[in-house]
C-alpha positions in Angstrom: -9.6 44.8 5.6 -5.9 44.9 4.1 -4.1 41.9 3.5 0.0 42.2 4.0 1.7 40.7 0.7 5.0 40.6 2.4 4.0 37.6 5.0 5.2 34.7 3.1 1.8 32.5 2.9 1.6 29.0 5.9 3.8 26.7 5.3 2.1 23.5 4.1 4.0 20.8 5.9 4.0 21.7 9.2 3.1 19.5 11.4 4.2 16.5 8.8 7.1 14.6 9.1 10.0 15.5 7.2 11.2 12.8 4.2 13.9 11.7 6.5 11.0 10.5 9.4 8.5 9.0 6.0 7.1 5.9 6.6 7.8 4.5 3.3 5.0 1.7 2.9 4.6 -2.3 1.3 5.0 -0.2 -2.6 7.4 2.9 -0.9 10.0 -0.2 0.4 10.0 -2.3 -2.2 11.1 0.1 -4.8 13.7 2.0 -2.2 15.0 -0.9 -1.2 14.8 -2.2 -4.9 13.3 -5.5 -4.2 10.0 -7.0 -5.0 7.0 -7.6 -2.4 8.0 -11.6 -2.6 12.3 -10.3 -1.1 10.2 -8.1 0.9 8.2 -10.2 3.0 12.1 -12.4 2.8 14.1 -9.9 4.4 11.5 -9.8 7.2 10.5 -13.0 8.0 14.4 -14.0 7.7 17.2 -11.4 7.8 17.6 -9.6 11.9 19.1 -7.1 11.0 16.4 -5.9 9.0 13.8 -2.9 9.9 10.3 -4.4 11.4 7.9 -3.4 9.9 5.3 -1.2 11.3 1.0 -1.2 11.0 -0.5 1.4 10.9 -4.2 -0.6 10.4 -5.4 -3.8 9.7 -4.1 -4.4 6.4 -1.3 -2.0 6.6 2.3 -1.5 7.5 5.8 0.5 6.0 8.8 1.2 7.2 10.6 3.9 8.4 13.0 5.1 5.6 15.4 6.5 8.0 15.3 2.5 9.2 15.5 0.7 5.3 18.7 3.8 5.4 20.5 2.2 8.3 20.0 -0.7 7.4 21.1 -0.1 2.7 24.6 1.3 4.4 25.8 -1.2 6.8 24.4 -3.8 3.7 27.3 -1.2 1.8 30.1 -1.3 4.0 29.2 -4.7 5.5 29.7 -5.2 1.0 33.0 -3.2 1.6 34.9 -4.7 3.7 34.0 -8.5 2.4 35.4 -7.0 -1.0 38.8 -5.2 1.3 38.7 -9.0 2.9 
């Protein structure tokens, strides 16, 4: 039995979400947006533009990275318009 050494190894990321589609757990989401857990909770409860959390289990939630990116971009654009006007 011979093995073809020219064939690439199977991809370990097959079936895994791309980094942009990744879910960030609470600690990761806090780090990603640059705030702590209390502020993350405040944003979730009080800012209607903040992405909704996704319940992963009875004690586990996450946020889609692409949703956080979109929210951050909206905030940056709003700040840019405010500073120009």
